[in-house]
C-alpha positions in Angstrom: 0.0 0.3 0.0 1.1 3.5 -0.8 1.7 5.9 1.9 0.6 9.6 1.1 1.6 12.5 3.2 -0.6 15.5 3.3 1.0 18.4 3.8 -0.7 22.0 5.0 -2.3 23.7 8.3 -4.6 21.8 10.4 -7.9 23.1 8.6 -6.7 22.2 5.0 -5.3 18.9 6.0 -8.5 17.6 7.9 -10.5 19.0 4.7 -8.3 17.1 2.3 -8.1 13.8 4.2 -11.8 14.0 4.6 -12.5 14.0 1.0 -9.6 11.8 -0.2 -10.8 9.1 2.3 -14.1 9.4 0.5 -13.0 9.1 -3.0 -9.8 6.4 -2.4 -9.8 3.7 0.5 -6.9 1.8 -0.6 -4.2 4.3 0.3 -2.6 5.3 3.5 -2.6 8.9 4.4 0.0 10.5 6.8 -0.7 14.3 7.9 1.9 16.6 8.2 0.5 19.8 9.8 2.7 23.1 10.3 1.5 26.3 11.8 4.7 27.9 10.2 5.4 27.2 6.2 9.0 27.0 7.3 8.2 23.8 9.0 7.5 22.0 5.7 11.4 22.3 4.7 12.2 20.1 8.0 9.1 17.7 6.7 10.7 16.8 3.1 14.1 16.5 4.3 13.5 14.4 7.5 10.0 13.0 7.4 9.0 11.2 10.5 7.1 8.4 8.4 8.7 7.5 5.3 6.2 8.1 2.2 5.6 7.6 -1.4 4.3 10.6 -2.4 3.7 14.0 -1.0 0.3 16.2 -1.6 0.4 19.7 -0.7 -2.7 21.7 0.4 -1.3 25.0 -1.8 1.3 26.2 -4.1 3.1 28.1 -0.8 4.1 24.9 1.1 4.9 23.1 -2.5 7.3 25.8 -3.2 8.9 25.7 0.0 9.5 22.0 -0.2 10.8 22.1 -3.8 13.3 24.9 -2.3 14.3 22.4 0.1 15.1 19.5 -1.4 14.5 20.3 -5.8 11.9 19.3 -8.3 10.4 16.0 -7.2 8.0 14.1 -9.4 5.9 12.6 -6.3 5.3 16.2 -5.3 1.7 17.5 -6.2 -0.2 20.7 -5.1 -3.7 21.2 -5.0 -4.0 24.3 -7.4 -6.4 27.2 -6.7 -8.1 29.6 -8.8 -9.3 33.2 -9.3 -12.7 31.6 -8.2 -11.6 31.8 -4.6 -11.3 35.2 -4.6 -14.4 35.9 -6.3 -15.9 33.7 -3.5 -14.3 35.8 -0.8 -15.8 38.7 -2.2 -18.9 37.4 -2.1 -19.1 35.9 1.0 -17.6 39.1 3.0 -20.4 41.1 1.2 -23.0 39.0 2.2 -21.9 39.2 5.7 -21.7 43.2 5.4 -24.8 43.5 3.8 -23.6 45.3 0.7 -20.9 44.8 -2.3 -17.4 45.2 -1.4 -15.7 48.0 -3.4 -12.4 48.3 -2.0 -10.3 45.1 -0.8 -6.8 44.0 -0.2 -5.3 40.8 -1.3 -2.1 39.3 -1.0 -0.9 36.1 -3.2 2.4 34.4 -3.9 4.3 35.9 -6.8 3.3 35.4 -10.4 0.7 32.9 -9.3 -2.2 34.7 -11.3 -1.8 35.9 -14.8 -2.0 39.4 -15.4 -5.3 39.0 -17.4 -6.8 37.3 -14.4 -6.0 40.1 -12.1 -7.3 42.6 -14.4 -10.5 40.8 -14.5 -10.8 40.5 -10.8 -10.4 44.6 -10.3 -13.1 45.2 -13.0 -16.1 45.1 -10.6 -14.2 47.0 -7.8 -13.3 50.3 -7.3 -9.9 49.7 -5.9 -7.9 46.2 -5.0 -4.6 46.5 -3.2 -2.6 43.4 -4.2 0.8 42.6 -2.1 2.8 39.5 -4.1 5.6 37.6 -2.2 7.8 34.9 -2.1 7.8 31.4 0.0 10.5 33.3 2.4 8.1 36.1 3.8 6.9 36.4 7.4 3.1 36.2 8.0 3.9 39.5 10.1 4.7 41.5 6.8 1.2 40.4 5.4 -0.5 41.1 8.3 0.8 44.7 8.4 0.0 45.2 4.9 -3.5 44.6 5.5 -3.5 46.3 8.8 -2.3 49.5 7.6 -4.4 49.9 4.7 -7.5 49.2 7.4 -6.3 52.0 9.8 -5.8 54.4 6.8 -9.7 53.3 5.6 -8.7 52.2 2.2 -10.4 49.0 2.6 -13.4 47.5 3.7 -12.2 43.5 3.8 -8.9 41.4 3.2 -8.2 38.5 1.3 -5.2 36.2 2.6 -3.4 33.1 1.6 -2.1 32.7 5.3 -4.7 30.8 7.8 -2.4 32.3 10.6 -2.9 36.0 9.2 -6.7 35.3 8.3 -6.9 34.4 12.1 -4.9 37.7 13.3 -7.1 39.8 10.8 -10.1 38.6 12.5 -9.1 39.0 16.1 -8.6 42.9 15.3 -11.7 42.9 13.9 -10.7 43.3 10.5 -13.4 41.6 7.8 -11.3 38.6 6.4 -11.5 35.6 4.1 -9.0 32.8 3.8 -8.0 32.0 0.1 -8.2 28.3 0.0 -9.0 25.6 -2.8 -12.5 25.2 -3.5 -14.2 21.5 -2.5 -14.0 21.0 -6.7 -10.6 22.1 -6.9 -9.4 19.7 -4.3 -11.3 16.8 -5.6 -10.4 17.4 -8.8 -6.6 17.5 -7.9 -6.8 14.4 -5.5 -8.5 12.1 -8.3 -5.8 13.4 -11.2 -3.1 12.5 -7.9 -4.7 8.9 -7.4 -4.3 8.4 -11.4 -0.8 9.4 -11.3 0.1 6.7 -8.3 -1.7 4.1 -10.0 0.2 4.7 -13.1 3.5 4.7 -11.2 2.4 1.4 -9.7 1.9 -0.2 -13.3 5.2 1.2 -14.3 6.8 -0.1 -11.0 5.6 -3.4 -11.7 6.9 -3.6 -15.4 9.2 -6.6 -16.1 12.8 -5.7 -16.2 15.6 -7.6 -17.8 19.3 -6.7 -16.9 21.8 -8.5 -19.2 25.5 -8.4 -18.1 28.2 -9.4 -20.4 32.1 -9.6 -19.3 33.9 -8.9 -22.5 36.8 -10.6 -23.9 35.9 -13.7 -22.0 37.5 -16.1 -24.5 40.6 -14.5 -23.9 39.9 -15.0 -20.1 39.6 -18.6 -20.8 42.9 -18.9 -22.5 44.9 -17.1 -19.7 43.8 -19.4 -17.4 46.3 -22.4 -17.6 44.1 -24.2 -14.8 40.5 -25.1 -15.5 40.1 -24.9 -11.7 40.9 -21.3 -11.6 38.4 -20.7 -14.2 35.9 -22.4 -12.1 36.6 -20.4 -8.8 36.6 -17.0 -11.1 32.9 -18.2 -12.4 32.0 -19.2 -8.6 33.1 -15.3 -7.5 31.3 -13.6 -10.4 28.0 -16.2 -9.7 28.4 -15.0 -5.5 28.3 -11.3 -6.8 25.6 -11.5 -9.3 23.5 -13.7 -6.5 23.9 -10.7 -3.9 22.7 -8.2 -6.6 19.6 -10.7 -7.2 19.0 -10.3 -3.6 18.9 -6.5 -3.9 16.8 -6.6 -6.8 14.5 -9.5 -5.7 15.1 -10.8 -8.9 16.0 -14.2 -10.5 19.6 -15.0 -12.1 20.0 -17.1 -15.4 23.2 -17.8 -17.0 23.4 -17.7 -20.5 26.9 -19.0 -21.0 30.3 -17.5 -22.1 30.3 -14.6 -19.4 26.8 -13.5 -20.1 24.2 -13.5 -17.7 20.5 -12.1 -17.2 18.6 -10.9 -14.2 14.9 -10.7 -14.4 13.1 -8.4 -12.1 11.0 -5.4 -12.0 11.4 -2.0 -13.1 10.8 -0.3 -10.1 13.2 -2.5 -8.2 15.9 -1.8 -10.7 15.5 1.9 -10.9 15.7 1.9 -7.3 18.9 0.0 -7.1 20.9 1.6 -10.0 23.7 2.6 -7.3 24.0 -0.9 -6.3 24.1 -2.3 -9.9 26.9 0.3 -10.7 29.1 -0.8 -7.7 28.5 -4.6 -8.5 29.3 -4.0 -12.2 32.6 -2.3 -11.0 33.5 -5.4 -8.7 32.7 -7.6 -11.5 35.3 -5.6 -13.6 37.9 -5.8 -11.4 37.5 -9.6 -10.6 37.3 -10.4 -14.1 39.9 -8.0 -14.9 37.8 -7.1 -18.1 35.3 -4.7 -19.3 31.6 -5.5 -18.5 29.0 -4.3 -20.5 25.2 -3.7 -19.2 22.0 -3.4 -21.0 18.8 -3.1 -19.4 15.2 -3.6 -20.9 11.6 -2.7 -19.7 8.7 -3.6 -21.3 5.1 -4.9 -20.2 5.7 -8.7 -21.3 9.0 -10.9 -20.9 9.6 -10.7 -24.8 9.4 -7.0 -24.8 11.7 -6.5 -22.0 14.1 -9.2 -23.1 14.1 -7.6 -26.7 14.8 -4.3 -25.4 17.8 -5.5 -22.9 19.5 -7.2 -25.9 19.2 -4.1 -27.9 20.7 -2.1 -25.0 23.6 -4.5 -24.7 24.7 -3.9 -28.1 24.6 -0.4 -27.4 26.8 -0.6 -24.4 29.3 -3.1 -26.1 29.5 -0.7 -28.9 30.6 2.3 -26.4 34.4 3.0 -25.5 33.4 3.3 -21.9 30.6 0.4 -21.9 28.1 2.5 -19.7 25.0 0.9 -18.6 22.1 1.6 -21.1 18.3 1.7 -21.0 15.8 0.9 -23.5 12.2 1.5 -22.0 9.1 0.0 -23.1 8.2 3.2 -25.2 11.2 3.2 -27.4 13.3 5.7 -25.5 17.0 5.1 -24.9 18.8 6.1 -21.4 22.6 6.6 -22.2 25.2 6.3 -19.6 22.8 5.5 -16.7 23.4 7.0 -13.2 26.3 9.5 -14.6 26.2 13.0 -14.8 26.1 12.9 -18.4 23.2 10.5 -18.6 21.2 11.2 -21.7 17.4 10.3 -22.7 16.5 10.6 -26.1 14.2 8.4 -29.0 16.5 6.3 -31.4 13.4 6.0 -33.7 11.1 8.6 -35.5 7.9 8.4 -37.5 8.9 11.3 -39.5 9.6 10.4 -43.1 10.8 13.5 -44.4 13.0 14.0 -41.6 14.5 10.5 -41.9 15.2 11.2 -45.5 17.3 14.4 -44.8 19.3 12.3 -42.1 19.9 9.6 -45.0 21.1 12.1 -47.0 23.2 13.6 -44.8 24.5 9.8 -43.6 23.9 10.4 -40.1 21.8 7.8 -38.1 18.8 8.9 -36.2 20.3 7.6 -33.0 23.5 9.8 -33.4 20.9 13.0 -33.9 18.6 12.0 -31.2 21.8 12.0 -28.7 23.1 15.4 -29.9 19.4 16.7 -29.8 19.1 15.5 -26.3 22.7 17.0 -25.0 21.7 20.3 -26.8 18.2 20.4 -24.8 19.9 19.4 -21.5 22.6 21.8 -21.3 20.0 24.4 -22.8 22.5 25.4 -25.3 21.5 28.4 -27.7 24.6 27.7 -29.9 27.5 25.3 -29.6 30.6 24.0 -31.0 32.0 20.6 -32.3 34.4 21.2 -28.9 31.3 21.1 -26.7 30.0 18.2 -28.3 33.3 15.7 -28.3 33.8 16.7 -24.7 30.1 15.9 -23.7 29.3 12.8 -25.9 32.8 11.4 -25.3 34.0 11.3 -29.1 36.9 12.5 -31.1 36.8 16.0 -32.4 37.3 14.7 -35.9 34.0 12.6 -35.6 32.1 15.7 -33.9 33.2 17.9 -36.5 32.3 15.4 -39.7 28.7 15.0 -37.7 27.9 18.6 -37.4 29.4 19.0 -41.2 26.8 16.5 -42.4 24.2 18.3 -40.7 24.8 21.5 -42.0 24.5 20.1 -45.8 21.1 19.0 -44.9 20.1 22.1 -43.3 19.2 20.1 -39.7 22.2 22.7 -38.2 23.6 26.2 -39.3 26.7 27.9 -38.6 26.1 31.4 -37.1 29.5 32.6 -36.1 32.8 32.1 -34.6 34.5 31.7 -30.7 37.4 33.3 -30.4 40.1 31.3 -28.8 42.7 32.4 -26.5 45.4 30.0 -27.9 46.7 29.9 -31.2 44.7 28.5 -34.1 41.8 29.0 -36.0 38.7 30.2 -34.4 35.9 27.7 -33.4 32.7 27.8 -35.6 29.5 28.3 -33.6 26.4 26.2 -34.7 22.6 26.1 -33.6 20.1 23.7 -34.4 17.5 24.9 -37.0 
């Protein structure tokens, strides 16, 4: 059963839990309640209870969490629209017996688009808006609303912070807490649960890991006594069995230095670090490079086919990095390394394929180059950049770019001055 952390102030968490338990009864919810948003940082860094997913009551606690640990695909927040402001105006107007014309509103910076704010101002004489980032103190927001009230500039205040809302009410200022509507909460929860189910099916996909000790025949020739080879194979199998235990998988010996482990995608992705360590150990034990290909798929046949494709790619690379081929045809190059790249090695665009054929460039080579450029966010690049990051020779990089220029996929846009002697480097960009 997946555990879901629900993060927010007490009122929000209670409301979300009530609705979530009505919709989904097969998940376990763990409340993480804060009185100050700064507490969210500690929640995500050192959670008291380990959880699989995090559901935040709004954008503010979500942003605090992202600032603390970085972007995480398992973080989801309940979005709130400008409807909450309209709701606040209507409710406060009903309480006062007349339509409000002057209000103050606080909201996180850039949360609504400018057009949304213009629409909100139309039915009002004056709307005082304060935007802020997640590091603001609640006292600053209270002072913003209180000062306007003292000057007689507003009739009511709308705030994103429950503590500010409570403090405004204590001093007699008509206030409304801007929080997601019931519809927005239910909509987000349902989408969130669909994401969890998708993640479950993804983790449950079959994974085949193929490892091959290269130059195995040469190793056998070096072993003058057959027992030495037997001892080596025993050591290798012991290491692989230990890896199987980590992956909760099954080991199959395919002969001549090749082994296959059948497991699940979730287990393999979680233990990539352990896999890399075992591969390095195998390489040292056998005194040989080890190629690794991993295939994911809905069926054993698909996963195994993808694994064989991945091992061929790994064997063809100078560094023999771990290669993954996913069920959707995406390839992950240099898995677990800083230079890791994800790209498609096929395309249905016949016109584009014709261009690549004319330039004598494979779709895989172009997709690797394109993925690197997107990952590094390069507006322009040099052949030196490509050679360094794709671990190829300068000459090979120059040939590839030259061929791409001939078929108008890449164009030269200038030159880069060099501090050392020699011709300046040409600067290119994707068209």
